C-alpha positions in Angstrom: 58.5 20.8 19.3 56.9 23.7 17.4 57.6 23.4 13.7 60.6 21.1 14.2 60.8 17.4 14.3 63.6 15.4 16.0 63.9 11.7 15.4 66.4 8.9 14.9 66.8 6.8 11.7 67.9 3.2 12.3 68.8 0.2 10.3 70.1 -3.2 11.3 73.6 -2.0 11.9 73.5 1.7 12.7 71.6 4.8 13.5 71.7 8.6 13.0 70.0 11.5 14.7 67.8 13.6 12.4 66.2 17.0 12.5 63.6 18.4 10.1 62.4 22.0 10.0 59.2 23.3 8.5 57.3 20.1 9.3 54.0 21.8 8.5 54.7 20.8 4.9 54.4 17.1 5.8 51.1 15.6 4.7 51.3 12.6 7.0 52.0 11.9 10.6 55.4 10.5 11.5 55.1 7.5 13.9 57.5 5.2 15.7 58.7 2.2 13.6 57.7 3.8 10.4 59.9 3.0 7.4 60.7 6.2 5.5 62.9 7.6 2.8 64.8 10.7 3.9 67.0 13.1 2.0 69.0 16.0 3.4 72.5 17.1 4.3 75.0 15.7 6.9 76.1 18.0 9.7 78.8 17.4 12.3 78.7 18.4 16.0 82.5 18.8 16.3 82.7 18.9 20.1 81.3 15.4 20.4 82.2 14.2 16.9 78.6 13.3 16.2 76.9 13.3 12.8 73.3 14.2 12.2 71.1 14.5 9.2 69.2 17.7 8.5 66.2 16.3 6.6 64.8 18.3 3.7 62.5 15.6 2.2 60.7 12.7 4.0 58.2 10.2 2.7 57.0 6.8 3.7 58.8 3.9 2.2 56.7 1.8 -0.2 53.8 4.2 -0.2 53.4 7.8 -1.2 53.2 10.5 1.5 49.8 11.7 0.2 48.4 8.1 0.1 49.5 7.6 3.7 48.0 10.9 4.8 44.8 10.0 3.1 44.6 6.6 4.8 45.5 8.2 8.2 42.9 10.9 8.0 40.2 8.5 6.7 40.9 6.2 9.6 40.7 9.1 12.1 37.4 10.6 10.8 35.9 7.1 10.5 36.6 6.5 14.1 34.9 9.8 15.0 31.7 8.6 13.2 31.9 11.4 10.5 31.2 8.9 7.7 28.1 7.4 9.4 25.0 7.6 7.1 22.8 8.4 10.2 24.7 11.7 10.6 24.1 12.8 7.1 21.1 14.9 6.0 18.9 14.1 2.9 19.0 16.4 0.0 15.6 18.1 -0.4 13.4 16.8 -3.2 12.8 20.2 -4.7 15.4 22.9 -4.3 15.0 26.6 -5.0 18.5 28.0 -4.3 21.8 26.3 -4.6 25.4 27.4 -4.0 28.2 26.1 -6.2 31.7 26.1 -4.8 34.3 25.6 -7.6 36.8 27.3 -9.9 35.0 30.0 -11.9 37.3 29.4 -14.9 37.0 25.6 -15.2 34.8 23.6 -17.5 33.1 22.1 -14.5 31.1 25.2 -13.8 30.0 25.4 -17.4 28.8 21.8 -17.4 26.9 22.2 -14.1 25.1 25.4 -15.2 24.2 24.0 -18.6 22.7 20.9 -17.0 20.7 22.9 -14.5 19.4 25.4 -17.1 18.3 22.6 -19.3 16.4 20.8 -16.6 15.2 23.5 -14.1 15.6 27.1 -15.3 13.8 28.3 -12.2 16.5 27.1 -9.9 18.6 30.0 -8.5 22.3 29.3 -8.6 24.9 31.2 -6.5 28.5 30.8 -7.6 31.2 31.0 -4.8 34.6 31.0 -6.4 37.3 28.9 -4.8 40.7 27.6 -5.6 40.4 23.9 -6.2 44.1 23.0 -6.6 47.4 23.9 -4.9 48.4 24.8 -1.4 45.7 27.5 -1.1 42.9 25.2 -2.1 42.0 23.9 1.3 41.7 27.3 3.0 39.8 28.7 0.0 37.3 25.8 0.0 36.8 26.1 3.8 36.2 29.8 3.5 33.7 29.3 0.7 31.8 26.7 2.7 31.6 29.0 5.7 30.4 31.9 3.4 27.7 29.7 1.9 26.3 29.0 5.4 26.2 32.7 6.2 24.6 33.5 2.9 21.1 32.7 4.1 18.1 30.9 2.5 20.0 28.3 0.5 18.9 24.7 0.2 22.1 23.0 -0.6 25.8 23.3 -1.6 27.6 21.7 -4.5 31.3 21.3 -4.0 32.8 20.5 -7.4 36.0 20.0 -9.3 37.0 18.0 -12.4 39.3 15.0 -12.3 43.0 14.9 -11.6 45.8 13.2 -9.8 45.9 12.7 -6.0 48.1 15.8 -5.8 45.7 17.9 -7.9 42.7 16.8 -5.8 44.5 17.1 -2.5 42.7 20.2 -1.3 39.6 18.0 -0.9 41.5 15.6 1.3 42.5 18.2 3.9 41.1 17.8 7.4 40.0 21.4 7.6 37.8 20.9 4.5 36.3 17.7 5.9 35.4 19.4 9.2 34.0 22.4 7.4 31.7 20.1 5.5 30.6 18.4 8.7 30.0 21.7 10.4 27.9 23.0 7.5 24.2 23.7 8.4 23.3 23.2 4.7 23.5 19.7 3.1 26.7 19.4 1.0 26.9 17.5 -2.3 30.5 16.4 -3.1 31.2 16.2 -6.8 34.9 15.9 -7.1 36.7 14.3 -9.9 35.5 11.3 -12.0 33.4 8.4 -10.8 36.4 6.4 -9.8 38.0 9.3 -7.8 37.3 9.3 -4.1 38.3 12.1 -1.7 37.8 12.6 2.0 35.2 15.2 1.1 33.1 12.4 -0.6 33.1 10.4 2.6 31.9 13.2 4.9 29.5 14.9 2.5 25.8 14.4 2.8 25.7 13.1 -0.7 28.4 12.0 -3.1 27.8 12.6 -6.8 30.0 10.5 -9.1 30.6 13.5 -11.4 29.8 17.3 -11.3 27.1 16.7 -14.0 25.5 14.1 -11.8 25.4 16.7 -9.0 23.6 19.1 -11.3 21.1 16.4 -12.1 20.6 15.7 -8.4 19.6 19.3 -7.6 17.6 20.1 -10.7 14.3 18.4 -11.3 12.2 19.1 -14.4 8.6 20.0 -13.8 7.3 16.8 -15.4 9.6 14.6 -13.3 8.6 16.6 -10.2 5.0 16.1 -11.1 5.5 12.4 -11.6 7.2 12.1 -8.2 4.4 14.0 -6.5 1.8 11.8 -8.2 3.8 8.8 -7.1 3.9 10.1 -3.5 0.2 10.8 -3.7 -0.5 7.3 -4.7 1.7 6.0 -1.9 -0.1 8.1 0.6 -3.5 7.0 -0.7 -2.5 3.4 -0.5 -1.2 3.9 3.0 -4.5 5.5 4.0 -6.4 2.6 2.5 -4.2 0.1 4.3 -4.6 1.9 7.6 -8.4 2.1 7.1 -8.5 -1.6 6.3 -6.4 -2.4 9.4 -8.7 -0.3 11.6 -11.8 -2.1 10.2 -10.3 -5.5 10.9 -9.3 -4.3 14.4 -12.9 -3.0 15.0 -14.3 -6.3 13.6 -12.1 -8.3 16.0 -13.1 -6.0 18.9 -16.8 -6.3 18.0 -16.6 -10.1 17.9 -14.7 -10.2 21.2 -17.4 -7.9 22.7 -20.3 -10.0 21.3 -18.6 -13.2 22.7 -18.3 -11.5 26.1 -21.9 -10.3 26.0 -23.1 -13.8 25.1 -21.2 -15.3 27.9 -22.6 -12.8 30.3 -26.2 -13.4 29.1 -25.7 -17.2 29.2 -24.3 -16.9 32.8 -27.2 -14.6 33.8 -29.8 -17.0 32.4 -28.2 -19.8 34.3 -28.4 -17.9 37.5 -32.0 -17.0 36.8 -32.8 -20.7 36.2 -31.3 -21.6 39.6 -33.2 -18.8 41.3 -36.4 -19.8 39.5 -36.0 -23.4 40.7 -35.5 -22.2 44.3 -38.6 -20.0 44.1 -40.6 -22.9 42.6 -39.6 -25.1 45.4 -40.9 -22.5 47.9 -44.3 -22.2 46.1 -47.0 -23.3 48.6 -49.4 -24.3 45.9 -47.0 -27.0 44.8 -47.3 -28.5 48.2 -51.2 -28.3 47.9 -51.0 -30.3 44.7 -49.3 -33.1 46.7 -52.3 -33.5 49.1 -51.7 -30.7 51.6 -54.1 -27.9 52.4 -53.6 -24.3 53.1 -55.4 -22.9 56.2 -56.4 -19.2 56.2 -58.2 -17.1 58.8 -59.3 -13.7 57.8 -57.0 -13.8 54.8 -54.0 -14.7 56.9 -52.2 -18.1 56.7 -52.6 -20.1 59.9 -49.4 -21.9 60.7 -50.2 -23.3 64.2 -53.3 -25.0 65.7 -53.2 -22.7 68.7 -54.0 -19.8 66.5 -57.5 -21.2 66.0 -60.1 -20.9 68.8 -63.5 -22.3 69.2 -66.0 -20.5 67.0 -63.3 -19.2 64.5 -64.2 -19.4 60.9 -61.4 -20.4 58.5 -60.9 -21.7 55.0 -59.1 -24.7 53.6 -57.5 -24.2 50.3 -57.2 -27.4 48.2 -55.7 -27.9 44.8 -59.2 -28.0 43.2 -60.9 -25.4 45.4 -61.5 -24.3 48.9 -64.1 -24.8 51.7 -65.1 -22.8 54.8 -65.1 -24.4 58.2 -65.8 -23.4 61.8 -63.9 -24.6 64.9 -66.2 -26.6 67.2 -65.6 -28.0 70.6 -64.1 -31.5 70.4 -66.2 -34.4 71.6 
């Protein structure tokens, strides 16, 4: 409870109750069945005749406390998705203002500034001093990250430190620093230690630079390199536009061919229907019947269909295939 830890140490033959005060100094989480090395002093509860161990030092057996704490925090943050690349933001291609969080007295700051000035003198650099080693490092780094985000109109943050042991780099393995990096509105570049050094800050940062100098190269782009990149992007855009135009042309060509095929099918079908109708009309043509030996009877310009429509004395015409004659109805003999 509180800042105290009560537990029992056991081996194959015996056990002893333990208490540890000021547990906030532990870098790792104590769990059941964990094998540990403990040092302290024995105390006796006289009324019961019980011995207990007041622990002053505790570390995992077979692995350093810091190494275990590193592994535990890494596993925890990984499960939360804080290492996912999809969560991280890209570093802008061309930066105008950058904040550097590091020790103002170290060689790291000098190396970063020298690199930036040699590559992009127009880049504005803001230095936010922070302790990068010792017990005060984590809160100092966290505060500097929060200050950079309140600074306004910055493009990115470089979090930098030179190489060192796991103890010396431990401030960058604290959970409070990791969550401050994740909470940052500005993209964070982690440049801690040498290329082979990895900290929790490296895993949660938006970009991990293998060295502080590499971080300086990342944020500073000489004008000629910037121009080459822009020209390359221009060529890519031009090629993309050409490809899109060609794709559209091919699509239009395919649509045109489909449309022409459909029009041809419609015309072909329409002509077929017309030929059927023409055949039907031709079959109904009375002059075709006349050519077969029939005659067309007309009276006063009207076709006579029945004999009863003709009376004695009526004049009518007979239309043959080669001409017509006029006749008069006479009384039958």
